[in-house]
BAMI-530347 format. One record per atom (N, C-alpha, C, O): residue in three letters; atom name; y, z, x. Coordinates in Angstrom, 1 decimal. Example, Ala and Ser with C-alpha at 12.3 -4.5 7.8 and 13.67 -1.06 7.14 Angstrom:
2
("ALA"; "N"; (-5.7; 7.8; 13.2)) ("ALA"; "CA"; (-4.5; 7.8; 12.3)) ("ALA"; "C"; (-3.3; 7.8; 13.2)) ("ALA"; "O"; (-3.3; 8.5; 14.2)) ("SER"; "N"; (-2.2; 7.1; 12.8)) ("SER"; "CA"; (-1.1; 7.1; 13.7)) ("SER"; "C"; (0.0; 7.9; 12.9)) ("SER"; "O"; (1.1; 8.0; 13.4)) 
//
This chain:
107
("MET"; "N"; (-7.0; 3.9; -3.3)) ("MET"; "CA"; (-7.3; 3.0; -4.4)) ("MET"; "C"; (-8.1; 1.8; -3.9)) ("MET"; "O"; (-7.8; 1.3; -2.9)) ("THR"; "N"; (-9.1; 1.5; -4.7)) ("THR"; "CA"; (-9.9; 0.3; -4.3)) ("THR"; "C"; (-9.2; -1.0; -4.9)) ("THR"; "O"; (-8.2; -0.8; -5.6)) ("ALA"; "N"; (-9.6; -2.1; -4.5)) ("ALA"; "CA"; (-9.0; -3.4; -4.9)) ("ALA"; "C"; (-9.2; -3.4; -6.4)) ("ALA"; "O"; (-10.2; -3.1; -7.0)) ("LEU"; "N"; (-8.1; -3.9; -7.1)) ("LEU"; "CA"; (-8.1; -4.1; -8.5)) ("LEU"; "C"; (-8.8; -5.3; -8.9)) ("LEU"; "O"; (-8.8; -6.3; -8.2)) ("PRO"; "N"; (-9.4; -5.3; -10.1)) ("PRO"; "CA"; (-10.0; -6.5; -10.7)) ("PRO"; "C"; (-8.9; -7.4; -11.1)) ("PRO"; "O"; (-7.7; -7.0; -11.3)) ("ASP"; "N"; (-9.1; -8.7; -11.2)) ("ASP"; "CA"; (-8.1; -9.7; -11.6)) ("ASP"; "C"; (-7.7; -9.4; -13.1)) ("ASP"; "O"; (-6.5; -9.5; -13.4)) ("VAL"; "N"; (-8.7; -9.1; -13.9)) ("VAL"; "CA"; (-8.5; -9.0; -15.3)) ("VAL"; "C"; (-9.3; -7.8; -15.9)) ("VAL"; "O"; (-10.5; -7.7; -15.4)) ("VAL"; "N"; (-8.8; -7.0; -16.8)) ("VAL"; "CA"; (-9.5; -6.0; -17.5)) ("VAL"; "C"; (-9.3; -6.2; -19.0)) ("VAL"; "O"; (-8.3; -6.8; -19.4)) ("GLU"; "N"; (-10.3; -5.8; -19.7)) ("GLU"; "CA"; (-10.2; -5.9; -21.2)) ("GLU"; "C"; (-10.1; -4.5; -21.8)) ("GLU"; "O"; (-10.9; -3.6; -21.5)) ("THR"; "N"; (-9.2; -4.4; -22.8)) ("THR"; "CA"; (-9.0; -3.1; -23.4)) ("THR"; "C"; (-10.0; -3.0; -24.6)) ("THR"; "O"; (-10.6; -4.0; -25.0)) ("GLN"; "N"; (-10.1; -1.8; -25.2)) ("GLN"; "CA"; (-11.0; -1.6; -26.3)) ("GLN"; "C"; (-10.6; -2.4; -27.5)) ("GLN"; "O"; (-11.4; -2.8; -28.3)) ("ASP"; "N"; (-9.3; -2.8; -27.6)) ("ASP"; "CA"; (-8.9; -3.6; -28.8)) ("ASP"; "C"; (-8.9; -5.1; -28.5)) ("ASP"; "O"; (-8.4; -5.9; -29.2)) ("GLY"; "N"; (-9.5; -5.4; -27.3)) ("GLY"; "CA"; (-9.8; -6.8; -27.0)) ("GLY"; "C"; (-8.7; -7.6; -26.3)) ("GLY"; "O"; (-8.8; -8.8; -26.0)) ("ARG"; "N"; (-7.6; -6.9; -25.9)) ("ARG"; "CA"; (-6.6; -7.5; -25.1)) ("ARG"; "C"; (-7.0; -7.6; -23.7)) ("ARG"; "O"; (-7.8; -6.8; -23.1)) ("LYS"; "N"; (-6.6; -8.7; -23.0)) ("LYS"; "CA"; (-6.9; -8.9; -21.6)) ("LYS"; "C"; (-5.6; -8.7; -20.8)) ("LYS"; "O"; (-4.6; -9.3; -21.0)) ("LEU"; "N"; (-5.7; -7.8; -19.8)) ("LEU"; "CA"; (-4.6; -7.4; -18.9)) ("LEU"; "C"; (-4.9; -8.0; -17.5)) ("LEU"; "O"; (-5.9; -7.7; -16.9)) ("SER"; "N"; (-4.0; -8.9; -17.1)) ("SER"; "CA"; (-4.2; -9.4; -15.7)) ("SER"; "C"; (-3.5; -8.4; -14.8)) ("SER"; "O"; (-2.4; -7.9; -15.1)) ("LEU"; "N"; (-4.1; -8.2; -13.6)) ("LEU"; "CA"; (-3.6; -7.2; -12.7)) ("LEU"; "C"; (-3.4; -7.7; -11.3)) ("LEU"; "O"; (-4.0; -8.7; -10.9)) ("ARG"; "N"; (-2.5; -7.0; -10.6)) ("ARG"; "CA"; (-2.4; -7.2; -9.1)) ("ARG"; "C"; (-1.8; -6.0; -8.5)) ("ARG"; "O"; (-1.1; -5.2; -9.2)) ("GLU"; "N"; (-2.2; -5.8; -7.3)) ("GLU"; "CA"; (-1.7; -4.6; -6.6)) ("GLU"; "C"; (-0.2; -4.7; -6.3)) ("GLU"; "O"; (0.3; -5.8; -5.9)) ("ILE"; "N"; (0.5; -3.6; -6.4)) ("ILE"; "CA"; (1.9; -3.6; -6.1)) ("ILE"; "C"; (2.1; -3.6; -4.6)) ("ILE"; "O"; (1.4; -2.9; -3.9)) ("ASP"; "N"; (2.9; -4.5; -4.1)) ("ASP"; "CA"; (3.1; -4.6; -2.7)) ("ASP"; "C"; (4.3; -3.7; -2.3)) ("ASP"; "O"; (5.0; -3.2; -3.2)) ("PRO"; "N"; (4.6; -3.5; -1.0)) ("PRO"; "CA"; (5.7; -2.6; -0.6)) ("PRO"; "C"; (7.1; -3.0; -1.2)) ("PRO"; "O"; (7.8; -2.1; -1.5)) ("ALA"; "N"; (7.4; -4.3; -1.2)) ("ALA"; "CA"; (8.6; -4.7; -1.8)) ("ALA"; "C"; (8.7; -4.4; -3.3)) ("ALA"; "O"; (9.8; -3.9; -3.7)) ("ASP"; "N"; (7.6; -4.6; -4.0)) ("ASP"; "CA"; (7.6; -4.2; -5.4)) ("ASP"; "C"; (7.8; -2.7; -5.6)) ("ASP"; "O"; (8.5; -2.2; -6.5)) ("MET"; "N"; (7.2; -1.9; -4.7)) ("MET"; "CA"; (7.4; -0.5; -4.7)) ("MET"; "C"; (8.8; -0.1; -4.5)) ("MET"; "O"; (9.3; 0.9; -5.2)) ("LEU"; "N"; (9.5; -0.7; -3.6)) ("LEU"; "CA"; (10.9; -0.4; -3.4)) ("LEU"; "C"; (11.7; -0.8; -4.6)) ("LEU"; "O"; (12.6; 0.0; -5.0)) ("ASP"; "N"; (11.4; -1.9; -5.3)) ("ASP"; "CA"; (12.1; -2.2; -6.5)) ("ASP"; "C"; (11.8; -1.2; -7.6)) ("ASP"; "O"; (12.7; -0.8; -8.4)) ("LEU"; "N"; (10.6; -0.7; -7.6)) ("LEU"; "CA"; (10.2; 0.3; -8.6)) ("LEU"; "C"; (11.0; 1.6; -8.4)) ("LEU"; "O"; (11.4; 2.3; -9.3)) ("ILE"; "N"; (11.1; 2.0; -7.1)) ("ILE"; "CA"; (11.9; 3.2; -6.8)) ("ILE"; "C"; (13.3; 3.1; -7.2)) ("ILE"; "O"; (13.9; 4.0; -7.7)) ("GLU"; "N"; (13.9; 1.9; -6.9)) ("GLU"; "CA"; (15.3; 1.6; -7.4)) ("GLU"; "C"; (15.4; 1.7; -8.9)) ("GLU"; "O"; (16.4; 2.2; -9.4)) ("ALA"; "N"; (14.4; 1.1; -9.6)) ("ALA"; "CA"; (14.5; 1.1; -11.0)) ("ALA"; "C"; (14.4; 2.5; -11.6)) ("ALA"; "O"; (15.0; 2.8; -12.6)) ("ALA"; "N"; (13.6; 3.4; -10.9)) ("ALA"; "CA"; (13.4; 4.7; -11.4)) ("ALA"; "C"; (14.7; 5.5; -11.4)) ("ALA"; "O"; (14.9; 6.4; -12.2)) ("GLY"; "N"; (15.6; 5.2; -10.5)) ("GLY"; "CA"; (16.9; 5.9; -10.4)) ("GLY"; "C"; (16.7; 7.4; -10.3)) ("GLY"; "O"; (16.1; 7.9; -9.4)) ("SER"; "N"; (17.3; 8.2; -11.3)) ("SER"; "CA"; (17.3; 9.6; -11.2)) ("SER"; "C"; (15.9; 10.2; -11.5)) ("SER"; "O"; (15.6; 11.4; -11.2)) ("ALA"; "N"; (14.9; 9.4; -11.9)) ("ALA"; "CA"; (13.6; 9.9; -12.2)) ("ALA"; "C"; (12.9; 10.3; -10.9)) ("ALA"; "O"; (12.0; 11.1; -10.9)) ("VAL"; "N"; (13.4; 9.8; -9.7)) ("VAL"; "CA"; (12.7; 10.1; -8.5)) ("VAL"; "C"; (13.4; 11.3; -7.8)) ("VAL"; "O"; (13.1; 11.6; -6.6)) ("ASN"; "N"; (14.3; 11.9; -8.4)) ("ASN"; "CA"; (15.0; 13.1; -7.8)) ("ASN"; "C"; (14.5; 14.4; -8.2)) ("ASN"; "O"; (14.9; 15.4; -7.7)) ("GLY"; "N"; (13.6; 14.5; -9.2)) ("GLY"; "CA"; (13.0; 15.7; -9.7)) ("GLY"; "C"; (11.6; 16.0; -9.2)) ("GLY"; "O"; (11.1; 15.3; -8.4)) ("ALA"; "N"; (11.1; 17.1; -9.7)) ("ALA"; "CA"; (9.8; 17.6; -9.3)) ("ALA"; "C"; (8.7; 16.6; -9.8)) ("ALA"; "O"; (7.6; 16.5; -9.2)) ("SER"; "N"; (9.0; 15.8; -10.8)) ("SER"; "CA"; (8.0; 14.9; -11.4)) ("SER"; "C"; (8.1; 13.5; -10.8)) ("SER"; "O"; (7.5; 12.6; -11.3)) ("ALA"; "N"; (8.9; 13.3; -9.7)) ("ALA"; "CA"; (9.1; 12.0; -9.1)) ("ALA"; "C"; (7.8; 11.3; -8.7)) ("ALA"; "O"; (7.6; 10.2; -9.0)) ("SER"; "N"; (6.9; 12.0; -8.1)) ("SER"; "CA"; (5.6; 11.5; -7.6)) ("SER"; "C"; (4.8; 11.0; -8.8)) ("SER"; "O"; (4.2; 9.9; -8.8)) ("ALA"; "N"; (4.7; 11.8; -9.8)) ("ALA"; "CA"; (4.0; 11.5; -11.0)) ("ALA"; "C"; (4.6; 10.3; -11.7)) ("ALA"; "O"; (3.8; 9.4; -12.2)) ("TRP"; "N"; (5.9; 10.2; -11.8)) ("TRP"; "CA"; (6.5; 9.1; -12.5)) ("TRP"; "C"; (6.3; 7.8; -11.8)) ("TRP"; "O"; (5.9; 6.8; -12.4)) ("LEU"; "N"; (6.4; 7.8; -10.4)) ("LEU"; "CA"; (6.2; 6.6; -9.6)) ("LEU"; "C"; (4.7; 6.2; -9.7)) ("LEU"; "O"; (4.5; 5.0; -9.7)) ("SER"; "N"; (3.8; 7.1; -9.6)) ("SER"; "CA"; (2.4; 6.8; -9.7)) ("SER"; "C"; (2.1; 6.1; -11.0)) ("SER"; "O"; (1.3; 5.1; -11.0)) ("TYR"; "N"; (2.6; 6.7; -12.1)) ("TYR"; "CA"; (2.3; 6.2; -13.4)) ("TYR"; "C"; (3.0; 4.8; -13.6)) ("TYR"; "O"; (2.4; 3.9; -14.1)) ("ALA"; "N"; (4.2; 4.7; -13.1)) ("ALA"; "CA"; (4.9; 3.4; -13.2)) ("ALA"; "C"; (4.2; 2.3; -12.4)) ("ALA"; "O"; (4.2; 1.2; -12.8)) ("GLN"; "N"; (3.7; 2.7; -11.2)) ("GLN"; "CA"; (3.0; 1.8; -10.4)) ("GLN"; "C"; (1.8; 1.2; -11.1)) ("GLN"; "O"; (1.5; 0.0; -11.0)) ("MET"; "N"; (1.1; 2.1; -11.8)) ("MET"; "CA"; (-0.1; 1.7; -12.6)) ("MET"; "C"; (0.3; 0.7; -13.7)) ("MET"; "O"; (-0.3; -0.4; -13.8)) ("ILE"; "N"; (1.4; 1.0; -14.4)) ("ILE"; "CA"; (1.9; 0.2; -15.5)) ("ILE"; "C"; (2.3; -1.2; -14.9)) ("ILE"; "O"; (2.0; -2.2; -15.5)) ("CYS"; "N"; (3.0; -1.2; -13.8)) ("CYS"; "CA"; (3.6; -2.4; -13.3)) ("CYS"; "C"; (2.6; -3.3; -12.6)) ("CYS"; "O"; (2.9; -4.4; -12.1)) ("SER"; "N"; (1.4; -2.8; -12.4)) ("SER"; "CA"; (0.3; -3.6; -11.9)) ("SER"; "C"; (-0.1; -4.7; -12.9)) ("SER"; "O"; (-0.8; -5.7; -12.5)) ("VAL"; "N"; (0.3; -4.6; -14.1)) ("VAL"; "CA"; (0.0; -5.6; -15.2)) ("VAL"; "C"; (0.9; -6.7; -15.0)) ("VAL"; "O"; (2.1; -6.6; -15.1)) ("THR"; "N"; (0.3; -7.9; -14.8)) ("THR"; "CA"; (1.1; -9.1; -14.6)) ("THR"; "C"; (1.1; -10.1; -15.8)) ("THR"; "O"; (1.9; -11.0; -15.9)) ("ALA"; "N"; (0.1; -9.9; -16.7)) ("ALA"; "CA"; (0.0; -10.7; -17.9)) ("ALA"; "C"; (-0.8; -9.9; -19.0)) ("ALA"; "O"; (-1.7; -9.2; -18.6)) ("ILE"; "N"; (-0.4; -10.2; -20.2)) ("ILE"; "CA"; (-1.1; -9.6; -21.3)) ("ILE"; "C"; (-1.6; -10.8; -22.2)) ("ILE"; "O"; (-0.8; -11.5; -22.7)) ("ASP"; "N"; (-2.9; -10.9; -22.3)) ("ASP"; "CA"; (-3.5; -12.0; -23.0)) ("ASP"; "C"; (-3.0; -13.4; -22.5)) ("ASP"; "O"; (-2.8; -14.3; -23.2)) ("GLY"; "N"; (-2.9; -13.4; -21.2)) ("GLY"; "CA"; (-2.5; -14.7; -20.5)) ("GLY"; "C"; (-1.0; -15.0; -20.5)) ("GLY"; "O"; (-0.6; -16.0; -19.9)) ("VAL"; "N"; (-0.2; -14.1; -21.2)) ("VAL"; "CA"; (1.2; -14.3; -21.2)) ("VAL"; "C"; (1.8; -13.5; -20.1)) ("VAL"; "O"; (1.7; -12.3; -20.1)) ("PRO"; "N"; (2.4; -14.2; -19.1)) ("PRO"; "CA"; (3.0; -13.4; -18.0)) ("PRO"; "C"; (4.0; -12.4; -18.4)) ("PRO"; "O"; (4.8; -12.6; -19.3)) ("VAL"; "N"; (4.0; -11.3; -17.6)) ("VAL"; "CA"; (5.1; -10.3; -17.8)) ("VAL"; "C"; (5.8; -10.2; -16.5)) ("VAL"; "O"; (5.2; -10.2; -15.4)) ("GLN"; "N"; (7.1; -10.0; -16.5)) ("GLN"; "CA"; (7.9; -9.9; -15.3)) ("GLN"; "C"; (7.9; -8.5; -14.8)) ("GLN"; "O"; (7.8; -7.5; -15.5)) ("MET"; "N"; (7.9; -8.4; -13.4)) ("MET"; "CA"; (8.0; -7.1; -12.8)) ("MET"; "C"; (9.3; -6.4; -13.3)) ("MET"; "O"; (10.4; -6.9; -13.1)) ("PRO"; "N"; (9.2; -5.2; -13.9)) ("PRO"; "CA"; (10.3; -4.5; -14.4)) ("PRO"; "C"; (11.3; -4.2; -13.3)) ("PRO"; "O"; (11.0; -3.9; -12.2)) ("LEU"; "N"; (12.6; -4.3; -13.6)) ("LEU"; "CA"; (13.7; -4.0; -12.6)) ("LEU"; "C"; (14.5; -2.8; -13.0)) ("LEU"; "O"; (15.3; -2.4; -12.2)) ("THR"; "N"; (14.3; -2.3; -14.2)) ("THR"; "CA"; (15.0; -1.1; -14.7)) ("THR"; "C"; (14.0; -0.1; -15.3)) ("THR"; "O"; (12.9; -0.5; -15.6)) ("LYS"; "N"; (14.5; 1.1; -15.4)) ("LYS"; "CA"; (13.6; 2.1; -16.0)) ("LYS"; "C"; (13.3; 1.8; -17.4)) ("LYS"; "O"; (12.1; 2.0; -17.9)) ("ALA"; "N"; (14.2; 1.2; -18.2)) ("ALA"; "CA"; (14.0; 0.8; -19.5)) ("ALA"; "C"; (12.9; -0.3; -19.6)) ("ALA"; "O"; (12.1; -0.3; -20.5)) ("GLU"; "N"; (12.9; -1.2; -18.6)) ("GLU"; "CA"; (11.9; -2.3; -18.6)) ("GLU"; "C"; (10.5; -1.8; -18.3)) ("GLU"; "O"; (9.5; -2.3; -18.8)) ("VAL"; "N"; (10.5; -0.7; -17.4)) ("VAL"; "CA"; (9.2; -0.1; -17.1)) ("VAL"; "C"; (8.7; 0.5; -18.4)) ("VAL"; "O"; (7.5; 0.4; -18.7)) ("LYS"; "N"; (9.5; 1.2; -19.2)) ("LYS"; "CA"; (9.1; 1.8; -20.4)) ("LYS"; "C"; (8.7; 0.8; -21.4)) ("LYS"; "O"; (7.7; 1.0; -22.2)) ("ASP"; "N"; (9.4; -0.3; -21.5)) ("ASP"; "CA"; (9.0; -1.4; -22.4)) ("ASP"; "C"; (7.6; -2.0; -22.1)) ("ASP"; "O"; (6.8; -2.2; -23.0)) ("LEU"; "N"; (7.4; -2.2; -20.8)) ("LEU"; "CA"; (6.1; -2.7; -20.4)) ("LEU"; "C"; (5.0; -1.7; -20.7)) ("LEU"; "O"; (3.9; -2.0; -21.1)) ("ALA"; "N"; (5.3; -0.4; -20.5)) ("ALA"; "CA"; (4.3; 0.7; -20.9)) ("ALA"; "C"; (4.0; 0.6; -22.3)) ("ALA"; "O"; (2.8; 0.8; -22.7)) ("ARG"; "N"; (5.0; 0.4; -23.2)) ("ARG"; "CA"; (4.7; 0.3; -24.6)) ("ARG"; "C"; (3.8; -0.9; -24.9)) ("ARG"; "O"; (2.9; -0.9; -25.8)) ("ARG"; "N"; (4.1; -2.0; -24.2)) ("ARG"; "CA"; (3.3; -3.2; -24.4)) ("ARG"; "C"; (1.8; -3.1; -24.0)) ("ARG"; "O"; (0.9; -3.5; -24.6)) ("VAL"; "N"; (1.7; -2.4; -22.9)) ("VAL"; "CA"; (0.3; -2.1; -22.3)) ("VAL"; "C"; (-0.4; -1.2; -23.3)) ("VAL"; "O"; (-1.6; -1.4; -23.6)) ("GLY"; "N"; (0.3; -0.2; -23.9)) ("GLY"; "CA"; (-0.2; 0.7; -24.9)) ("GLY"; "C"; (-1.3; 1.7; -24.4)) ("GLY"; "O"; (-1.7; 1.6; -23.3)) ("ASN"; "N"; (-1.7; 2.5; -25.3)) ("ASN"; "CA"; (-2.7; 3.5; -25.0)) ("ASN"; "C"; (-4.0; 2.9; -24.6)) ("ASN"; "O"; (-4.7; 3.4; -23.7)) ("SER"; "N"; (-4.5; 1.9; -25.3)) ("SER"; "CA"; (-5.7; 1.3; -24.9)) ("SER"; "C"; (-5.7; 0.6; -23.5)) ("SER"; "O"; (-6.7; 0.7; -22.8)) ("GLY"; "N"; (-4.5; 0.1; -23.1)) ("GLY"; "CA"; (-4.4; -0.4; -21.8)) ("GLY"; "C"; (-4.4; 0.7; -20.7)) ("GLY"; "O"; (-5.0; 0.5; -19.7)) ("VAL"; "N"; (-3.7; 1.7; -21.0)) ("VAL"; "CA"; (-3.6; 2.9; -20.1)) ("VAL"; "C"; (-5.0; 3.5; -19.9)) ("VAL"; "O"; (-5.4; 3.9; -18.8)) ("SER"; "N"; (-5.8; 3.5; -21.0)) ("SER"; "CA"; (-7.2; 4.0; -20.9)) ("SER"; "C"; (-8.1; 3.2; -20.0)) ("SER"; "O"; (-8.9; 3.8; -19.3)) ("VAL"; "N"; (-7.8; 1.9; -19.9)) ("VAL"; "CA"; (-8.6; 1.1; -19.0)) ("VAL"; "C"; (-8.0; 1.2; -17.5)) ("VAL"; "O"; (-8.8; 1.1; -16.6)) ("LEU"; "N"; (-6.7; 1.3; -17.4)) ("LEU"; "CA"; (-6.1; 1.4; -16.1)) ("LEU"; "C"; (-6.3; 2.7; -15.3)) ("LEU"; "O"; (-6.5; 2.7; -14.1)) ("GLU"; "N"; (-6.3; 3.8; -16.1)) ("GLU"; "CA"; (-6.3; 5.1; -15.4)) ("GLU"; "C"; (-7.5; 5.3; -14.5)) ("GLU"; "O"; (-7.4; 5.7; -13.4)) ("PRO"; "N"; (-8.8; 4.9; -14.9)) ("PRO"; "CA"; (-9.9; 5.1; -14.0)) ("PRO"; "C"; (-9.7; 4.2; -12.7)) ("PRO"; "O"; (-10.3; 4.6; -11.7)) ("LEU"; "N"; (-9.1; 3.1; -12.8)) ("LEU"; "CA"; (-8.9; 2.2; -11.7)) ("LEU"; "C"; (-7.9; 2.8; -10.6)) ("LEU"; "O"; (-8.1; 2.7; -9.4)) ("PHE"; "N"; (-6.9; 3.6; -11.2)) ("PHE"; "CA"; (-5.9; 4.2; -10.3)) ("PHE"; "C"; (-6.2; 5.6; -9.9)) ("PHE"; "O"; (-5.9; 6.0; -8.8)) ("TYR"; "N"; (-6.8; 6.4; -10.8)) ("TYR"; "CA"; (-7.0; 7.8; -10.6)) ("TYR"; "C"; (-8.4; 8.2; -10.5)) ("TYR"; "O"; (-8.7; 9.4; -10.2)) ("GLY"; "N"; (-9.4; 7.3; -10.6)) ("GLY"; "CA"; (-10.8; 7.6; -10.6)) ("GLY"; "C"; (-11.3; 8.1; -12.0)) ("GLY"; "O"; (-10.5; 8.2; -12.9)) ("THR"; "N"; (-12.5; 8.4; -12.0)) ("THR"; "CA"; (-13.1; 8.9; -13.3)) ("THR"; "C"; (-12.7; 10.4; -13.5)) ("THR"; "O"; (-12.2; 11.0; -12.6)) ("GLU"; "N"; (-12.9; 10.8; -14.7)) ("GLU"; "CA"; (-12.5; 12.2; -15.0)) ("GLU"; "C"; (-13.3; 13.2; -14.1)) ("GLU"; "O"; (-12.8; 14.2; -13.7)) ("SER"; "N"; (-14.6; 12.9; -13.8)) ("SER"; "CA"; (-15.4; 13.8; -13.0)) ("SER"; "C"; (-14.9; 13.8; -11.6)) ("SER"; "O"; (-14.9; 14.8; -10.9)) ("THR"; "N"; (-14.3; 12.7; -11.1)) ("THR"; "CA"; (-13.7; 12.6; -9.8)) ("THR"; "C"; (-12.5; 13.5; -9.7)) ("THR"; "O"; (-12.3; 14.3; -8.8)) ("VAL"; "N"; (-11.7; 13.4; -10.7)) ("VAL"; "CA"; (-10.5; 14.2; -10.8)) ("VAL"; "C"; (-10.9; 15.7; -10.9)) ("VAL"; "O"; (-10.3; 16.6; -10.2)) ("SER"; "N"; (-11.9; 16.0; -11.7)) ("SER"; "CA"; (-12.3; 17.4; -11.8)) ("SER"; "C"; (-12.8; 18.0; -10.5)) ("SER"; "O"; (-12.6; 19.1; -10.1)) ("ASN"; "N"; (-13.6; 17.1; -9.8)) ("ASN"; "CA"; (-14.1; 17.6; -8.4)) ("ASN"; "C"; (-13.0; 17.8; -7.5)) ("ASN"; "O"; (-13.0; 18.8; -6.7)) ("GLU"; "N"; (-11.9; 17.0; -7.5)) ("GLU"; "CA"; (-10.8; 17.2; -6.6)) ("GLU"; "C"; (-10.1; 18.5; -7.0)) ("GLU"; "O"; (-9.6; 19.2; -6.1)) ("VAL"; "N"; (-9.9; 18.8; -8.3)) ("VAL"; "CA"; (-9.3; 20.0; -8.7)) ("VAL"; "C"; (-10.1; 21.2; -8.3)) ("VAL"; "O"; (-9.5; 22.2; -7.8)) ("GLU"; "N"; (-11.4; 21.2; -8.4)) ("GLU"; "CA"; (-12.3; 22.3; -8.0)) ("GLU"; "C"; (-12.2; 22.5; -6.5)) ("GLU"; "O"; (-12.1; 23.6; -6.0)) ("THR"; "N"; (-12.1; 21.4; -5.7)) ("THR"; "CA"; (-12.0; 21.5; -4.3)) ("THR"; "C"; (-10.7; 22.1; -3.9)) ("THR"; "O"; (-10.6; 22.9; -3.0)) ("ALA"; "N"; (-9.6; 21.8; -4.6)) ("ALA"; "CA"; (-8.3; 22.3; -4.3)) ("ALA"; "C"; (-8.2; 23.8; -4.6)) ("ALA"; "O"; (-7.5; 24.6; -4.0)) ("LYS"; "N"; (-9.0; 24.3; -5.6)) ("LYS"; "CA"; (-9.0; 25.7; -5.9)) ("LYS"; "C"; (-9.7; 26.5; -4.9)) ("LYS"; "O"; (-9.3; 27.7; -4.7)) ("ASN"; "N"; (-10.6; 26.0; -4.1)) ("ASN"; "CA"; (-11.3; 26.7; -3.1)) ("ASN"; "C"; (-10.5; 26.9; -1.8)) ("ASN"; "O"; (-11.0; 27.5; -0.9)) 
//
């Protein structure tokens, strides 16, 4: 992952302030995940939660780093679909990048 911009703007005009999750935050996130990290979807859940938890403010209003699974879900709802649409390319690359990786994996 490349360095995150300080602020991104969603299609609906909201401004999301971002910061990279540090190792201590990641440990908190793993603890918050609880049983979510015990299944086959653990990596996907943590990756998505890491993306959501990189948001530190919405329209200049600070948001606290979630400490529970419910708080992660609450922040995800606040970020919303338009926020996720802006964040996904920063964390997972463009759709063509993902498609290229899938094609490479098939070979």
